[in-house]
C-alpha positions as CSV (number, residue, x, y, z in Angstrom):
1,M,5.8,-8.7,-14.1
2,Q,5.4,-12.2,-12.9
3,T,8.0,-14.6,-11.6
4,T,7.8,-18.2,-10.4
5,L,9.9,-20.4,-8.2
6,K,9.5,-24.0,-7.0
7,V,9.4,-25.7,-3.6
8,D,11.3,-28.9,-4.4
9,L,9.6,-31.8,-2.4
10,G,9.6,-34.6,-5.0
11,D,6.1,-35.6,-6.0
12,R,4.7,-32.9,-3.6
13,S,6.6,-30.0,-5.2
14,Y,4.7,-26.9,-6.1
15,P,5.1,-23.5,-7.7
16,I,5.1,-20.1,-6.0
17,H,3.9,-17.5,-8.4
18,I,4.7,-13.9,-7.5
19,G,3.5,-10.8,-9.3
20,A,0.6,-8.3,-9.9
21,G,-2.8,-9.3,-11.2
22,L,-2.6,-13.0,-10.3
23,L,-6.2,-13.1,-9.0
24,E,-7.3,-12.8,-12.6
25,R,-5.1,-15.6,-13.8
26,A,-7.3,-18.7,-13.8
27,E,-4.6,-20.7,-15.7
28,L,-2.4,-20.6,-12.6
29,I,-5.2,-22.2,-10.5
30,V,-7.3,-24.5,-12.6
31,P,-4.6,-27.0,-13.5
32,H,-4.2,-27.8,-9.8
33,L,-7.9,-28.6,-9.3
34,A,-8.8,-32.3,-9.0
35,Q,-12.4,-31.2,-9.8
36,K,-14.0,-27.9,-10.7
37,R,-15.4,-27.3,-7.2
38,V,-13.6,-25.1,-4.7
39,A,-14.3,-23.7,-1.3
40,V,-12.7,-20.3,-0.8
41,V,-11.9,-19.7,2.9
42,T,-11.5,-16.0,3.7
43,N,-12.4,-13.5,6.4
44,T,-14.6,-10.4,6.9
45,T,-11.8,-8.0,6.0
46,V,-10.5,-9.7,2.9
47,A,-13.8,-10.9,1.5
48,P,-15.1,-7.4,0.5
49,L,-11.8,-6.6,-1.2
50,Y,-11.0,-9.7,-3.2
51,L,-13.5,-12.5,-2.9
52,E,-15.7,-11.2,-5.8
53,R,-12.7,-10.8,-8.0
54,L,-11.4,-14.4,-7.4
55,T,-14.9,-15.8,-7.7
56,A,-15.4,-14.1,-11.1
57,T,-12.1,-15.5,-12.3
58,L,-12.9,-19.1,-11.3
59,T,-16.6,-18.9,-12.4
60,A,-15.5,-17.8,-15.9
61,A,-13.3,-20.9,-16.0
62,G,-16.3,-23.1,-15.2
63,V,-15.4,-23.7,-11.5
64,A,-18.2,-23.8,-8.9
65,V,-17.2,-21.6,-5.9
66,H,-18.4,-21.9,-2.3
67,P,-17.3,-19.0,-0.1
68,I,-16.6,-19.5,3.6
69,V,-16.2,-16.2,5.4
70,L,-14.7,-16.3,8.9
71,P,-14.2,-13.5,11.5
72,D,-10.9,-11.7,11.2
73,G,-8.1,-11.9,13.7
74,E,-5.6,-14.0,15.5
75,A,-8.0,-14.3,18.4
76,Y,-10.2,-16.5,16.1
77,K,-7.4,-19.0,15.2
78,N,-9.0,-21.7,17.3
79,W,-11.1,-24.9,17.4
80,E,-14.4,-23.1,17.2
81,T,-13.5,-21.2,14.0
82,L,-11.9,-24.3,12.5
83,N,-15.2,-26.2,13.1
84,R,-17.0,-23.5,11.1
85,I,-15.0,-24.5,8.1
86,F,-15.9,-28.2,8.6
87,D,-19.6,-27.3,9.1
88,A,-19.6,-25.4,5.8
89,L,-17.8,-28.2,3.9
90,L,-20.1,-30.8,5.2
91,T,-23.2,-28.7,4.5
92,W,-22.0,-28.2,0.9
93,R,-21.1,-31.8,0.7
94,A,-17.5,-31.1,-0.3
95,E,-15.8,-34.2,-1.5
96,R,-12.2,-35.6,-1.3
97,K,-11.4,-34.0,-4.6
98,T,-12.8,-30.6,-3.6
99,T,-10.0,-28.0,-3.3
100,L,-9.8,-25.5,-0.5
101,I,-8.4,-22.1,-1.4
102,A,-7.0,-19.9,1.4
103,L,-7.6,-16.2,0.5
104,G,-6.2,-14.1,3.2
105,G,-3.3,-13.6,5.6
106,G,-1.5,-16.1,7.8
107,V,-4.4,-16.9,10.1
108,I,-6.6,-17.9,7.1
109,G,-3.8,-19.8,5.5
110,D,-2.9,-21.8,8.6
111,M,-6.5,-22.7,9.4
112,T,-7.4,-23.5,5.8
113,G,-4.4,-25.7,5.5
114,F,-5.2,-27.5,8.7
115,A,-8.8,-28.0,7.7
116,A,-7.6,-29.4,4.4
117,A,-5.3,-31.8,6.2
118,C,-8.1,-33.1,8.4
119,Y,-11.2,-33.0,6.2
120,Q,-11.9,-36.5,4.9
121,R,-8.3,-37.2,6.0
122,G,-6.9,-34.8,3.4
123,V,-8.1,-32.7,0.5
124,P,-6.1,-30.4,-1.8
125,F,-5.6,-26.8,-1.0
126,I,-4.1,-23.7,-2.6
127,Q,-2.7,-20.6,-0.9
128,I,-3.5,-17.1,-2.1
129,P,-1.9,-15.0,0.6
130,T,-2.9,-11.3,0.7
131,T,-0.5,-9.9,3.3
132,L,3.2,-9.5,3.0
133,L,3.8,-11.7,6.1
134,S,1.9,-14.6,4.6
135,Q,3.4,-14.1,1.1
136,V,7.0,-14.4,2.4
137,D,6.4,-16.9,5.2
138,S,3.3,-18.7,6.4
139,S,2.0,-19.6,2.9
140,V,5.2,-21.5,2.0
141,G,6.4,-24.7,3.6
142,G,3.2,-26.5,4.7
143,K,3.0,-25.6,8.3
144,T,-0.7,-25.4,9.3
145,G,-2.5,-25.1,12.6
146,I,-4.4,-23.3,15.3
147,N,-3.6,-21.7,18.6
148,H,-4.2,-23.0,22.1
149,P,-4.7,-20.7,25.1
150,L,-1.4,-22.0,26.5
151,G,0.6,-21.7,23.3
152,K,0.7,-20.4,19.7
153,N,0.4,-22.9,16.8
154,M,0.6,-25.9,19.2
155,I,-2.1,-27.9,17.3
156,G,-1.6,-28.5,13.6
157,A,0.0,-30.5,10.8
158,F,2.6,-30.4,8.1
159,Y,0.5,-30.3,4.9
160,Q,1.8,-28.8,1.6
161,P,-0.4,-26.7,-0.8
162,K,-0.7,-27.5,-4.5
163,A,0.3,-23.9,-5.4
164,V,0.9,-20.5,-3.9
165,L,-0.2,-17.3,-5.7
166,A,1.3,-14.1,-4.2
167,D,-0.5,-11.3,-5.9
168,T,1.4,-8.1,-5.0
169,D,-1.6,-5.9,-5.8
170,T,-3.2,-7.1,-2.6
171,L,-0.5,-5.4,-0.6
172,K,-2.0,-2.0,-1.7
173,T,-4.9,-2.4,0.7
174,L,-2.7,-3.4,3.7
175,P,-2.6,-1.0,6.7
176,P,0.9,0.3,7.3
177,R,1.1,-1.7,10.6
178,E,0.4,-4.9,8.8
179,L,2.9,-4.1,6.1
180,S,5.6,-3.6,8.8
181,A,4.6,-6.8,10.4
182,G,5.4,-8.6,7.1
183,L,8.7,-6.9,6.8
184,A,9.8,-8.6,10.1
185,E,9.7,-12.0,8.4
186,V,11.6,-10.5,5.4
187,I,14.3,-9.2,7.6
188,K,14.5,-12.5,9.3
189,Y,15.8,-14.2,6.1
190,G,18.7,-11.7,6.0
191,F,19.7,-12.4,9.6
192,I,19.6,-16.2,9.3
193,W,20.8,-16.9,5.8
194,D,22.0,-14.1,3.6
195,E,23.9,-11.0,4.9
196,A,24.0,-9.6,1.3
197,F,20.1,-9.6,1.4
198,L,20.4,-7.8,4.8
199,V,22.5,-5.1,3.2
200,W,20.0,-4.8,0.4
201,L,17.1,-4.4,2.9
202,E,19.0,-1.7,4.7
203,A,19.3,0.2,1.4
204,H,15.8,-0.4,0.2
205,M,13.6,-0.3,3.3
206,E,12.1,3.1,2.4
207,K,11.1,1.7,-1.0
208,L,9.6,-1.4,0.5
209,R,7.5,0.6,2.9
210,A,6.3,2.7,-0.1
211,L,5.4,-0.5,-2.0
212,D,7.8,0.1,-4.8
213,A,6.8,-2.7,-7.2
214,E,10.3,-3.8,-8.2
215,A,11.6,-3.8,-4.6
216,V,8.6,-5.6,-3.2
217,T,8.8,-8.3,-5.9
218,H,12.5,-8.9,-5.2
219,A,12.0,-9.0,-1.4
220,I,9.2,-11.6,-1.8
221,Y,11.1,-13.7,-4.3
222,R,14.3,-13.8,-2.3
223,S,12.4,-14.5,1.0
224,C,10.5,-17.4,-0.6
225,E,13.6,-18.6,-2.3
226,I,15.5,-18.9,1.0
227,K,12.5,-20.6,2.7
228,A,12.1,-23.0,-0.2
229,Q,15.8,-24.0,0.1
230,V,15.4,-24.6,3.8
231,V,12.1,-26.5,3.5
232,A,13.5,-28.7,0.7
233,Q,16.3,-29.8,3.1
234,D,14.1,-30.3,6.2
235,E,10.4,-30.3,5.5
236,R,9.3,-31.4,9.0
237,E,11.6,-29.3,11.1
238,G,13.9,-32.1,12.3
239,G,16.8,-29.7,12.4
240,L,17.7,-27.0,9.9
241,R,14.2,-25.7,9.4
242,A,14.1,-24.4,13.0
243,I,16.3,-21.5,12.0
244,L,13.3,-20.0,10.3
245,N,12.1,-19.4,13.9
246,L,14.6,-16.7,14.7
247,G,12.9,-14.4,17.3
248,H,9.8,-16.6,17.4
249,T,10.5,-18.2,20.9
250,F,10.5,-14.7,22.4
251,G,7.8,-13.5,19.9
252,H,5.3,-16.3,20.6
253,A,5.7,-15.6,24.4
254,I,4.9,-12.0,23.7
255,E,1.8,-12.9,21.6
256,T,0.6,-15.4,24.2
257,G,1.3,-13.2,27.2
258,M,-0.2,-10.0,25.7
259,G,-3.3,-11.8,24.4
260,Y,-3.5,-13.0,20.8
261,G,-4.0,-10.1,18.4
262,N,-2.8,-7.3,20.7
263,W,0.6,-7.6,19.2
264,L,0.7,-8.6,15.6
265,H,2.8,-11.7,14.9
266,G,5.4,-9.7,12.9
267,E,5.6,-7.0,15.7
268,A,6.3,-9.7,18.3
269,V,8.9,-11.4,16.0
270,G,10.6,-8.0,15.4
271,A,11.0,-7.4,19.2
272,G,11.9,-11.1,19.5
273,M,14.7,-10.8,17.0
274,V,16.2,-8.0,19.0
275,L,16.1,-10.2,22.1
276,A,17.8,-13.0,20.1
277,A,20.5,-10.6,18.9
278,Q,21.1,-9.4,22.4
279,T,21.3,-13.0,23.7
280,S,23.8,-13.8,20.9
281,Q,25.9,-10.8,21.9
282,R,25.9,-11.8,25.6
283,L,27.2,-15.2,24.5
284,G,30.0,-13.5,22.6
285,W,28.9,-14.5,19.1
286,I,28.1,-11.1,17.7
287,A,29.3,-7.6,18.5
288,E,27.3,-4.8,20.1
289,A,27.5,-3.0,16.8
290,D,25.6,-5.9,15.2
291,V,22.8,-5.6,17.8
292,A,22.6,-1.9,17.1
293,R,22.4,-2.6,13.3
294,A,19.6,-5.2,13.9
295,R,17.7,-2.8,16.1
296,A,18.1,0.0,13.5
297,L,16.8,-2.1,10.7
298,I,13.8,-3.3,12.7
299,R,13.0,0.3,13.7
300,A,13.3,1.4,10.0
301,A,10.7,-1.2,9.1
302,G,8.3,0.5,11.5
303,L,8.5,-2.3,14.1
304,P,8.9,-2.3,17.9
305,D,12.5,-2.9,18.9
306,A,11.7,-3.5,22.6
307,A,9.6,-6.2,24.2
308,P,6.7,-5.3,26.5
309,D,6.8,-5.6,30.2
310,M,6.2,-9.1,31.5
311,A,7.2,-10.8,34.7
312,L,10.3,-13.0,34.3
313,E,8.2,-16.0,35.5
314,A,5.7,-15.4,32.7
315,W,8.4,-15.2,30.1
316,F,9.9,-18.6,31.1
317,D,6.4,-20.1,31.5
318,Y,5.3,-19.1,28.0
319,M,8.6,-19.9,26.4
320,G,8.4,-23.4,28.0
321,H,5.4,-24.1,25.7
322,D,7.5,-23.4,22.6
323,K,7.6,-26.3,20.0
324,K,11.4,-26.3,20.0
325,V,11.5,-27.4,23.7
326,E,13.3,-30.8,23.8
327,S,13.5,-33.0,26.9
328,G,12.2,-30.1,28.9
329,Q,15.1,-27.8,27.7
330,L,14.5,-24.5,26.0
331,R,16.1,-24.2,22.6
332,F,16.8,-20.9,20.8
333,V,17.6,-19.8,17.4
334,L,20.4,-17.3,17.7
335,L,23.0,-15.7,15.5
336,K,26.6,-16.9,15.2
337,K,27.0,-13.8,12.9
338,L,24.7,-11.7,10.8
339,G,23.6,-14.0,8.0
340,E,24.2,-17.2,9.9
341,A,21.8,-18.7,12.5
342,V,22.4,-21.5,15.0
343,I,20.0,-23.6,17.1
344,T,21.1,-24.1,20.7
345,G,19.8,-25.3,24.0
346,D,23.0,-24.1,25.7
347,V,21.9,-20.7,26.9
348,P,22.5,-20.2,30.7
349,K,19.4,-19.0,32.5
350,D,21.3,-16.1,34.0
351,V,22.1,-14.9,30.4
352,L,18.4,-15.1,29.5
353,T,17.4,-13.4,32.7
354,G,19.8,-10.6,32.0
355,V,18.5,-10.1,28.5
356,L,14.8,-10.1,29.6
357,A,15.4,-7.9,32.6
358,A,17.3,-5.3,30.4
359,R,14.8,-5.5,27.4
């Protein structure tokens, strides 16, 4: 089963293909190549699993493949690792029409996209995400970048791929913890946009964790569909697109404060969404029962529903580096109701202090 949807951005529109066995489908990749030379950027975990399969597919179609294998982990999403991509491209004499292919999770996708945006001032790239989190979130929408010690994803660019291939077969090799991390981003779409999808997730969470093919395909499709709708309206996060960051202001603070990689991104977002729901409830927007429902769904996905211990000063310091800060004021994505998000800077500090102290 394969399904396709489109991110509608005019002459920069691109398809998202979702289904099993896509790594063997050269016809989904080759039409997007400006020349039959590609650099496949992957990591030490994904390469032994899927690099040979993708290389064989492309080679059979007459495409020259140059692999670039990076160390695995959020801790390597930095300038030093990014330069390893540039070193390899320059050594191989990659040209402006050489396409970069990101084969891996969100870290690989973000760094490959950023490298593509920078190398020779912009070369094409294709996303082949291999984790649930990257298939439903980071591979779609053109956000690319690296981390800085003071803040996550603070250095980067908006740069759209030519195509996205979400091969659901790659999820079979995901550790359960990584699968749960991806489910955090799936749940997010229900909270911010579609309560009916939230109800569906509550009914199908067990099937999703068991990788039921039909359930997984539907969850990926609906998640990408919602993100595509938001990105088409606000590509560069001037307003609406910021709702995709529900739980992320708290979550990025957790990731930075605990050290990149100690909490997976989805785990931090899961706990962050609970904090966002609690903040929304303290502002009188949602009921205590809604918070309990959010917490129950996050727990059902195998995610932490409580944030780690951090000093209040650390919370506010790390949140102060969030990309949504405007004129020095913290801005949060909160819930007016389940299925409807709002962006606001009008959150009294005593409310935030109360939420963070209670955790």
